[in-house]
C-alpha positions in Angstrom: -0.2 0.3 -0.1 2.7 2.2 0.7 3.9 2.3 -3.1 0.3 3.6 -4.2 1.3 7.3 -3.9 4.2 7.0 -5.5 2.6 5.2 -8.5 0.0 7.6 -8.6 2.5 10.4 -8.7 4.6 8.7 -11.5 1.0 8.5 -13.4 0.1 12.0 -13.2 4.0 13.1 -14.2 3.5 10.7 -17.1 0.1 12.3 -18.2 1.7 15.6 -17.6 4.5 14.7 -20.1 2.2 13.2 -22.7 0.0 16.5 -22.6 3.2 18.6 -23.1 4.2 16.6 -26.0 0.9 16.5 -27.8 -0.1 20.3 -28.0 -3.1 21.0 -29.5 -3.9 23.4 -32.2 -7.4 24.8 -32.9 -8.4 25.1 -36.4 -11.8 26.3 -37.8 -11.7 23.8 -40.7 -9.6 20.9 -40.9 -9.2 19.2 -44.3 -7.9 15.5 -44.0 -6.2 14.7 -47.7 -4.0 16.9 -49.8 -4.9 15.3 -53.1 -7.2 17.0 -55.8 -10.3 16.7 -53.6 -8.4 18.3 -50.4 -6.6 21.1 -52.6 -10.2 21.8 -54.4 -12.0 22.1 -50.9 -9.1 24.5 -49.8 -9.4 26.5 -52.9 -13.0 27.3 -52.3 -12.5 27.8 -48.5 -9.8 30.4 -49.6 -12.4 32.2 -52.1 -14.8 32.6 -49.0 -12.1 33.9 -46.7 -12.4 30.7 -44.3 -9.5 30.0 -42.1 -8.3 26.1 -42.7 -5.2 23.7 -42.7 -4.7 20.5 -44.8 -3.2 17.6 -43.5 -1.6 15.1 -46.1 0.4 11.7 -45.2 2.7 12.1 -48.2 6.1 13.7 -48.2 5.2 15.9 -51.2 2.0 17.1 -52.7 1.2 15.1 -55.5 2.9 11.8 -54.3 -0.3 9.8 -54.5 0.3 10.3 -58.6 3.9 9.7 -58.5 3.9 6.6 -56.7 1.5 4.7 -59.5 3.0 2.9 -62.3 5.7 4.4 -64.6 3.7 4.5 -67.7 0.3 5.9 -66.4 -1.5 8.7 -68.6 -4.9 10.4 -67.5 -7.8 8.7 -69.0 -9.2 12.1 -69.8 -7.7 15.0 -72.0 -5.8 17.9 -70.5 -8.8 20.5 -70.8 -10.7 18.1 -68.5 -7.8 17.9 -66.0 -7.7 21.3 -64.4 -9.3 22.2 -60.9 -11.5 25.0 -60.4 -9.4 28.4 -60.9 -6.4 27.1 -63.0 -6.3 25.4 -66.4 -4.1 22.1 -66.7 -1.0 23.6 -68.6 -0.6 21.1 -71.6 -2.3 21.0 -75.3 -6.2 20.6 -74.6 -6.3 16.9 -76.5 -3.0 15.7 -74.9 -3.3 13.3 -72.1 -0.8 14.0 -69.0 1.6 11.9 -67.3 1.0 11.0 -63.8 4.4 13.1 -62.9 2.9 16.2 -64.8 -0.3 15.7 -63.1 1.4 15.4 -59.4 3.3 18.6 -60.5 0.3 20.5 -61.6 -1.4 19.9 -57.9 1.9 21.1 -56.5 1.6 24.0 -58.5 -1.8 24.6 -57.7 -1.4 24.7 -53.8 1.4 27.2 -54.1 -0.6 29.7 -56.8 -3.5 29.7 -54.0 -1.0 29.7 -51.2 -3.1 26.5 -49.7 -1.8 25.9 -46.1 -1.0 21.9 -46.9 1.4 20.4 -44.1 2.7 17.4 -45.7 4.0 14.2 -44.1 1.3 14.3 -41.2 -0.7 11.2 -41.3 -3.9 11.2 -39.0 -4.5 8.3 -36.6 -7.9 9.1 -35.2 -10.8 11.5 -35.9 -13.1 11.3 -33.0 -15.5 14.0 -31.2 -15.5 15.7 -27.7 -18.6 17.6 -27.2 -18.9 20.4 -29.6 -15.5 19.8 -31.4 -13.8 17.3 -33.4 -10.7 16.0 -32.5 -7.7 14.6 -34.8 -4.6 12.9 -33.6 -1.5 12.5 -35.9 1.3 11.2 -34.0 2.2 13.7 -31.4 0.0 16.5 -33.0 -3.5 17.1 -32.0 -6.1 19.1 -33.6 -9.3 20.6 -32.6 -11.9 21.7 -35.2 -15.5 22.5 -35.6 -15.5 21.3 -39.3 -13.9 18.6 -40.9 -13.7 17.5 -44.4 -12.4 13.9 -45.1 -11.1 14.7 -48.5 -10.0 11.4 -49.6 -11.0 8.5 -52.0 -11.8 5.1 -50.8 -8.8 3.8 -52.4 -6.8 3.5 -49.3 -6.1 0.0 -48.4 -5.6 -2.7 -51.1 -7.9 -5.1 -51.2 -7.1 -9.1 -52.8 -9.3 -12.0 -52.4 -8.6 -14.4 -49.3 -7.5 -17.1 -51.6 -4.6 -15.0 -52.6 -2.5 -16.7 -49.8 -3.3 -20.2 -51.4 -1.4 -19.4 -54.4 2.2 -21.0 -54.9 4.9 -19.3 -53.2 6.7 -18.9 -56.6 4.1 -16.9 -58.2 4.8 -13.1 -58.0 1.8 -11.5 -56.9 1.2 -7.6 -56.9 -1.6 -5.3 -56.4 -2.1 -2.8 -59.2 -1.1 -0.1 -56.5 2.4 -1.7 -56.0 3.1 -2.5 -60.0 5.5 -0.3 -61.8 6.7 -1.8 -64.8 7.1 -5.2 -66.3 10.4 -5.7 -64.9 9.1 -6.5 -61.3 7.5 -9.8 -62.9 8.8 -13.3 -63.7 9.2 -15.0 -66.9 5.8 -16.6 -67.7 2.2 -15.8 -67.8 0.7 -13.2 -66.1 -2.9 -13.1 -64.7 -4.4 -9.8 -64.1 -7.8 -9.9 -62.1 -10.0 -7.4 -62.5 -11.4 -5.7 -65.7 -11.3 -2.0 -65.0 -9.4 0.9 -66.5 -6.4 0.3 -64.6 -6.4 -3.5 -65.3 -6.7 -3.1 -69.0 -4.1 -0.6 -68.9 -1.9 -2.8 -67.1 -2.7 -5.6 -69.3 -1.8 -3.9 -72.9 1.4 -2.9 -71.5 2.6 -6.5 -70.0 1.1 -8.2 -73.0 4.1 -7.0 -75.1 6.4 -8.9 -72.7 4.2 -11.6 -71.5 1.3 -13.8 -72.5 -1.6 -12.2 -70.6 -5.0 -13.3 -69.5 -7.3 -11.0 -67.8 -10.1 -12.2 -65.6 -13.2 -10.5 -64.6 -16.5 -9.4 -65.8 -16.9 -6.9 -68.7 -17.3 -3.1 -67.4 -18.5 -1.8 -70.9 -16.5 1.0 -72.6 -17.6 4.4 -74.0 -18.8 4.2 -77.6 -15.8 6.4 -79.0 -12.1 6.8 -78.9 -11.4 9.5 -76.4 -8.5 10.4 -78.5 -10.3 10.7 -81.8 -11.6 13.6 -83.9 -15.0 13.1 -83.0 -14.3 13.0 -79.1 -12.2 16.3 -79.7 -15.1 17.9 -81.7 -18.0 17.0 -79.5 -18.2 13.4 -77.8 -15.8 14.1 -75.1 -17.5 16.9 -73.5 -20.8 15.5 -74.2 -19.9 12.2 -72.0 -17.6 13.9 -69.5 -19.2 17.1 -68.7 -23.1 16.3 -69.6 -23.5 12.5 -69.3 -21.2 11.8 -66.2 -21.4 15.3 -64.7 -25.1 16.3 -65.0 -27.2 13.1 -65.9 -25.7 10.4 -64.0 -26.3 11.9 -60.6 -28.0 11.2 -57.1 -30.8 13.7 -58.5 -32.1 11.7 -61.6 -33.6 8.1 -62.1 -30.8 7.2 -64.2 -28.2 8.1 -61.9 -29.8 6.5 -58.9 -30.2 3.5 -61.1 -26.6 3.5 -62.1 -25.0 4.4 -58.7 -25.1 0.9 -57.2 -23.6 -0.8 -60.1 -20.9 1.9 -60.5 -19.9 1.3 -56.8 -20.0 -2.3 -56.9 -18.3 -2.9 -60.3 -16.4 0.4 -61.5 -17.3 2.4 -64.6 -16.7 1.7 -68.2 -13.2 1.7 -70.0 -12.5 5.2 -71.2 -9.5 5.1 -73.4 -9.3 1.3 -74.4 -11.7 -1.0 -76.2 -12.3 -4.5 -76.3 -10.7 -4.7 -79.5 -7.6 -3.0 -78.2 -7.1 -5.6 -75.8 -7.5 -8.4 -78.4 -5.2 -6.7 -80.8 -2.4 -6.3 -77.8 -2.8 -9.9 -77.3 -4.5 -9.8 -74.2 -7.0 -13.2 -73.5 -10.2 -12.1 -71.6 -11.2 -15.0 -69.5 -14.1 -15.6 -67.0 -13.6 -14.6 -63.1 -11.3 -16.4 -61.0 -12.9 -18.6 -58.8 -10.4 -20.0 -56.5 -7.0 -21.9 -56.3 -6.0 -25.3 -57.1 -2.6 -26.9 -56.4 -1.3 -23.4 -56.0 -2.5 -22.1 -59.2 -5.7 -19.9 -60.2 -8.7 -21.6 -61.1 -11.4 -19.7 -63.3 -15.2 -19.9 -63.0 -15.5 -22.0 -66.1 -12.9 -24.7 -64.4 -9.7 -23.6 -66.3 -6.6 -23.9 -64.3 -3.8 -21.2 -65.6 -0.3 -22.0 -65.2 0.9 -18.6 -64.7 4.0 -17.2 -62.7 2.4 -13.7 -61.9 -0.8 -12.4 -60.7 -1.9 -8.9 -60.3 -4.8 -7.8 -58.4 -6.7 -5.2 -60.0 -9.5 -5.9 -57.6 -9.8 -2.5 -55.8 -9.7 -0.8 -52.8 -11.3 -0.9 -49.2 -12.2 2.3 -47.7 -9.4 2.5 -45.2 -11.5 4.6 -42.9 -10.9 2.6 -39.5 -9.4 5.8 -38.1 -12.6 7.3 -38.2 -13.9 7.0 -34.6 -17.4 8.2 -35.1 -20.8 6.4 -35.7 -21.2 7.3 -39.6 -20.8 3.8 -41.2 -22.9 1.2 -42.2 -22.1 -2.8 -42.5 -20.4 -1.9 -45.8 -17.9 0.2 -43.9 -19.0 3.2 -46.5 -20.1 6.5 -44.5 -23.4 7.4 -44.5 -23.9 10.9 -46.1 -26.1 12.8 -48.3 -24.1 14.2 -51.0 -21.0 14.4 -49.0 -22.7 15.8 -45.7 -22.4 13.3 -42.9 -25.6 11.9 -41.5 -25.9 12.5 -38.0 -22.6 14.3 -37.4 -23.0 18.3 -38.3 -19.6 19.7 -39.1 -18.2 16.2 -40.7 -17.9 16.1 -44.4 -16.7 13.8 -47.3 -15.1 14.6 -50.6 -13.6 12.4 -53.3 -15.6 9.7 -52.6 -17.1 7.2 -55.7 -20.4 8.9 -56.9 -20.6 11.0 -53.8 -23.0 13.1 -56.2 -22.3 12.3 -59.8 -20.4 9.7 -61.5 -17.8 12.6 -62.1 -17.3 12.8 -58.4 -14.1 11.1 -58.6 -12.8 12.6 -61.9 -10.7 15.8 -61.8 -13.1 17.6 -63.5 -16.1 16.6 -61.3 -14.4 16.8 -57.6 -14.4 20.7 -57.6 -18.1 21.0 -57.9 -18.5 18.5 -54.9 -15.9 20.5 -52.8 -17.7 24.1 -53.7 -20.9 22.5 -52.3 -19.5 21.3 -49.2 -17.8 24.6 -48.6 -21.0 26.4 -49.1 -22.6 24.2 -46.4 -19.7 25.1 -43.9 -20.1 29.0 -44.6 -23.3 28.9 -43.8 -22.8 26.9 -40.5 -20.0 28.9 -39.3 -21.5 32.2 -40.3 -24.5 31.4 -37.6 -27.4 31.2 -40.5 -28.7 28.4 -38.2 -28.4 27.8 -34.4 -26.3 24.6 -33.5 -29.3 22.9 -32.3 -31.1 23.5 -35.5 -28.2 22.4 -37.6 -28.2 18.9 -36.0 -32.0 18.6 -36.3 -32.2 20.0 -39.9 -29.0 18.1 -41.3 -31.0 16.4 -44.0 -33.0 18.9 -45.2 -30.0 21.4 -45.8 -28.0 18.9 -47.6 -31.1 18.3 -49.7 -30.8 22.1 -50.6 -27.1 22.1 -51.1 -27.3 19.1 -53.6 -29.7 21.1 -56.0 -27.3 24.1 -56.2 
């Protein structure tokens, strides 16, 4: 019993030292994520004169783009690749490289003097009374408003049977693929048939026999780099169909949204004929593993030495310690305004408002809508209590803007 007061003093001293180490910084609006979604949000906050800070886990602005496969080019022409307030500095009909996109984002942040703090990885987002609390290592922030400006592409997702494949087989998630030099001699199976999988398949087929498994996600019915696209079709599809027709406010958009979220969007640059011409063999979905080799739904066993998982990502939002998630780990929201959590918002999620929500040319509209809601709340157009009660009505009003 005599040691109890001493132990208590040691505990209090340790708590005091921890409190000193973790100094709290109070911010009006905190934006988590410094990619195109976070920078777009910052741009609109700056335009309205609202104080904010952007936190980004990468060491440099644009690293999320720099750290992708070497030959990556954007699927959309440069004239659709600029954020609000700054056109992309390239010929209108060219397709920027990943590094050009990264450099553009860095230039965008400098031009508009956006306060981005790089190398700050958020560990936890929680709420205490009327403020949100964000911790990032030894840093602690309190904010009235928090915008999670991150896509749902945070944690690589692979099927459970990946671990049953023969250890000799090289396995890479698409996020870890850089170039064909990473692969063994022999065949390659790409699991997943979206835009990334198709682009990688065409590149790899120059060096290896290549199969691509998965459902056909469809494709836009013209060449994005062709003359009709330059004259009319690209703008019609990207800025009208994807941006204004396929939204949560239209019957067509509401019908398409579940499929897009579960299966992905259509191929934009490549067509099935391009895959065939490159020597890529389309096969049914992978169904499992037999004797260490991948088995397809039709029973075929592929004798490959490489498997690339183009199977997408999970949300990676486990650090959000708030009751905003459904059974599918997707945050509940109305066009980006979190349900039941006044002051919490999301920008950059797939189809948050429209098919274009994760596209460069579409993220700015979502960011502007969210910033309008933030501005109204901070300027006191409604009391704190009425905000909590009227979130859904306010969100619906904002979504029509």
